[in-house]
C-alpha positions in Angstrom: 32.7 -58.4 23.1 33.3 -56.0 20.3 35.1 -52.7 20.8 33.0 -49.6 21.2 33.4 -47.4 18.1 35.4 -44.3 18.8 33.4 -41.1 18.6 34.9 -38.8 16.1 35.0 -35.0 16.5 33.7 -33.0 13.6 33.5 -29.4 12.7 31.3 -27.5 10.2 31.9 -24.7 7.8 30.1 -22.6 5.3 30.9 -20.7 2.1 28.9 -18.5 -0.2 29.5 -17.4 -3.8 27.6 -14.3 -5.0 26.7 -14.2 -8.7 25.2 -11.1 -10.4 23.1 -11.8 -13.4 21.1 -9.5 -15.7 17.7 -10.6 -16.8 17.4 -13.0 -19.7 13.6 -12.9 -20.1 11.0 -10.1 -19.9 7.4 -10.8 -19.4 4.4 -8.5 -19.6 1.4 -9.6 -17.5 -2.0 -8.2 -18.6 -5.3 -8.9 -16.8 -8.3 -9.0 -19.0 -11.6 -8.4 -17.1 -15.2 -7.7 -17.9 -18.6 -7.8 -16.2 -21.7 -8.5 -18.4 -25.3 -9.3 -17.6 -24.9 -13.0 -18.3 -22.0 -15.5 -18.2 -22.4 -16.2 -21.9 -22.0 -12.5 -22.8 -19.0 -12.2 -20.5 -17.2 -15.2 -22.1 -17.9 -13.9 -25.6 -16.5 -10.5 -24.7 -13.5 -12.1 -23.0 -12.7 -14.0 -26.2 -12.7 -10.7 -28.1 -10.4 -9.2 -25.5 -8.1 -12.1 -25.8 -7.8 -11.6 -29.6 -7.1 -7.9 -29.1 -4.5 -8.5 -26.4 -2.6 -11.1 -28.5 -2.5 -8.7 -31.5 -1.4 -5.8 -29.3 1.3 -7.8 -27.5 2.7 -9.1 -30.8 2.7 -5.6 -32.2 4.9 -4.6 -29.2 7.4 -7.3 -30.3 6.4 -10.2 -28.0 8.0 -13.5 -29.2 5.0 -15.4 -27.9 1.8 -14.9 -26.0 0.2 -17.2 -23.5 -3.2 -17.1 -21.8 -4.5 -18.5 -18.6 -7.9 -20.0 -18.1 -10.9 -17.7 -17.6 -12.3 -17.6 -14.1 -14.5 -15.5 -11.9 -12.8 -12.3 -10.9 -13.5 -12.9 -7.2 -11.6 -16.1 -7.3 -8.4 -14.5 -8.6 -5.2 -14.8 -6.5 -4.3 -11.4 -5.3 -2.1 -9.7 -2.8 -2.2 -11.9 0.4 -1.9 -8.9 2.7 -4.7 -7.1 0.8 -6.9 -10.2 1.1 -6.4 -10.4 4.8 -7.2 -6.7 5.2 -10.4 -7.1 3.1 -11.5 -10.1 5.2 -11.0 -8.1 8.3 -13.0 -5.2 6.9 -15.9 -7.5 5.8 -16.0 -8.9 9.3 -16.1 -5.4 10.8 -19.0 -4.4 8.5 -20.8 -7.6 9.4 -20.5 -6.9 13.1 -22.2 -3.5 12.4 -24.9 -5.1 10.4 -23.7 -3.7 7.1 -22.9 -5.3 3.8 -20.1 -4.4 1.4 -22.5 -2.6 -0.8 -26.2 -2.3 -1.7 -27.5 -4.5 -4.4 -24.4 -6.8 -4.5 -26.5 -9.8 -5.6 -27.6 -7.8 -8.7 -24.1 -7.1 -9.9 -23.1 -8.6 -13.2 -20.8 -11.6 -13.3 -17.2 -10.5 -13.4 -14.8 -12.6 -15.4 -11.0 -12.4 -16.0 -8.0 -14.1 -17.5 -4.3 -13.3 -17.7 -2.4 -12.7 -20.9 1.4 -13.0 -20.8 3.8 -11.7 -23.5 7.4 -13.0 -23.6 10.5 -11.1 -24.8 14.0 -12.9 -24.8 16.4 -10.1 -23.7 19.6 -12.0 -22.9 21.3 -10.6 -26.0 20.5 -7.0 -25.2 23.1 -4.7 -23.4 22.0 -2.8 -20.3 21.5 0.3 -22.4 19.5 -1.5 -25.1 17.3 -3.1 -22.4 16.5 0.3 -20.8 15.5 1.7 -24.2 13.3 -1.4 -24.8 11.6 -1.0 -21.4 11.1 2.7 -21.8 9.4 2.2 -25.1 7.1 -0.5 -23.7 6.2 1.7 -20.8 5.3 4.5 -23.2 3.2 2.1 -25.3 1.4 0.7 -22.3 0.7 4.2 -20.9 -0.7 5.3 -24.3 -2.9 2.2 -24.6 -5.1 3.3 -21.8 -6.2 1.3 -18.8 -8.4 1.6 -15.8 -9.9 5.1 -15.7 -8.6 7.1 -12.8 -11.1 8.1 -10.1 -11.9 11.7 -9.6 -10.0 13.4 -6.9 -13.1 15.3 -5.7 -14.5 13.6 -2.7 -18.3 12.9 -2.8 -20.7 14.5 -0.4 -21.8 12.1 2.4 -24.9 12.4 4.5 -23.2 11.4 7.7 -19.8 10.5 9.1 -21.0 6.9 9.4 -21.8 6.8 5.6 -18.3 8.3 4.9 -16.6 5.6 7.0 -18.6 2.9 5.4 -17.7 4.2 1.9 -14.0 4.2 2.8 -14.1 0.6 4.1 -15.9 -0.5 1.0 -13.4 1.2 -1.3 -10.6 -0.6 0.6 -12.2 -3.9 -0.2 -12.2 -3.2 -3.9 -9.4 -4.7 -6.1 -6.4 -2.5 -6.5 -6.5 -0.5 -9.8 -2.9 -1.4 -10.5 -3.9 -5.1 -10.8 -5.5 -4.2 -14.2 -2.5 -2.4 -15.5 0.2 -4.1 -17.6 3.0 -5.3 -15.3 6.5 -6.0 -16.6 8.6 -8.7 -14.9 12.2 -9.7 -15.5 13.6 -13.2 -15.0 17.4 -13.7 -14.4 19.0 -17.2 -14.3 22.3 -19.0 -13.7 23.3 -21.6 -16.3 24.8 -25.0 -15.4 28.4 -24.0 -16.2 28.3 -20.9 -14.0 26.5 -22.8 -11.2 29.2 -25.5 -11.2 31.9 -22.9 -10.9 30.1 -21.1 -8.1 29.6 -24.3 -6.2 33.3 -25.2 -6.6 34.3 -21.8 -5.2 31.8 -22.0 -2.3 33.1 -25.5 -1.4 36.6 -24.1 -1.2 35.5 -21.3 1.0 33.5 -23.7 3.1 36.6 -25.9 3.7 38.8 -22.9 4.5 36.3 -21.7 7.2 36.3 -25.2 8.7 40.1 -25.4 8.6 40.2 -22.3 10.8 38.3 -24.2 13.5 40.3 -27.4 13.0 43.5 -25.5 13.7 42.3 -24.6 17.1 42.3 -28.4 17.9 45.7 -28.9 16.3 44.3 -31.5 13.9 43.8 -31.6 10.1 40.4 -31.9 8.4 39.3 -35.3 7.1 36.9 -35.8 4.3 33.4 -34.2 4.5 30.7 -36.3 6.1 27.8 -34.0 5.0 27.5 -31.4 2.2 24.5 -29.3 1.3 24.0 -26.6 -1.4 21.5 -23.8 -1.1 20.3 -21.0 -3.3 19.0 -18.0 -1.3 16.5 -16.8 -3.8 14.4 -14.9 -1.3 17.2 -12.7 -0.1 16.6 -13.2 3.6 19.4 -10.8 4.5 17.4 -7.9 3.0 13.7 -8.0 4.2 12.6 -5.3 1.8 14.0 -7.2 -1.1 12.4 -10.4 0.1 9.0 -8.8 0.2 9.5 -7.4 -3.3 10.5 -10.7 -4.7 7.6 -12.5 -3.0 5.2 -9.9 -4.6 6.8 -10.5 -8.0 6.5 -14.3 -7.6 2.8 -13.8 -6.7 2.3 -11.9 -10.0 4.2 -14.5 -11.9 2.0 -17.3 -10.4 -0.9 -15.9 -12.4 1.0 -16.5 -15.6 2.0 -19.7 -17.3 5.7 -19.3 -16.3 7.2 -21.4 -13.6 10.5 -20.3 -12.0 13.4 -22.7 -12.2 15.4 -23.5 -9.1 18.2 -21.0 -10.1 16.0 -18.2 -11.5 14.9 -15.0 -9.8 12.0 -12.7 -10.9 12.1 -9.0 -10.4 10.2 -5.9 -11.4 13.2 -4.0 -12.5 15.6 -4.6 -15.4 18.8 -4.5 -13.3 21.1 -7.3 -12.3 20.1 -9.5 -9.3 22.3 -11.4 -6.9 22.3 -15.2 -6.5 23.8 -16.4 -3.3 25.0 -20.0 -3.8 25.8 -21.4 -0.4 27.6 -24.6 0.7 27.5 -26.1 4.2 29.6 -29.1 5.2 30.6 -31.2 8.2 34.1 -32.5 8.4 35.6 -35.2 10.7 38.8 -34.2 12.3 41.6 -36.5 11.2 44.2 -37.9 13.6 47.1 -35.5 13.8 
């Protein structure tokens, strides 16, 4: 009869290396939208809008411009929280026997597509980047955009009509969705990543050694090792929500984030948390 294998005692440790990286790429996301009487007229106008947007973005210094596919505006990916709110409001209106608005079936077909301009900015200093961003903000503000609604409230016939108007306005797309949005992508290159993992491994082993010393035994080789990149910043809920919103905006462009890339809506440096977790068998002392 064979001997029963000896069950070994193991301990685990963890180590994190924090890297701060300034953005290497700037994107400008611009939503082109129109509503014409027929689909053909809408597509024709959208092509003209596309040409104008490409010319404008290149005049602003974009190295390249990409366009998404045209689609119906009501099929666009928006803010998930806003979408849930709008669905709830529609349900509330339906329960009261009301629709979102009179004559909805007669509305013209709304179309949209997303234009994205790209600016490599890794070579810019922090001061130069701020100057570039400030200039682009000025240009986009001067270029116009969705017309602001009048602050003067309309006259309603009854409180019920006022409430219904408020609910309908909440279901409308946010005006900011039509405004140019600037996004900044920061990344960690392979050399920096390798150095960060090496440092995290050393910290991981030191944390496990503290536990091993309580048993009076040295660490053996690792039996399990994992590397993580905490891109969503779970330790800061407000930052997590901001990054999720930025990733949602980025999803409507042609850019796909790499594993060690972070998108932000500000030109400042972001933190990458490169973590290592490992299990070590305790060696015989």
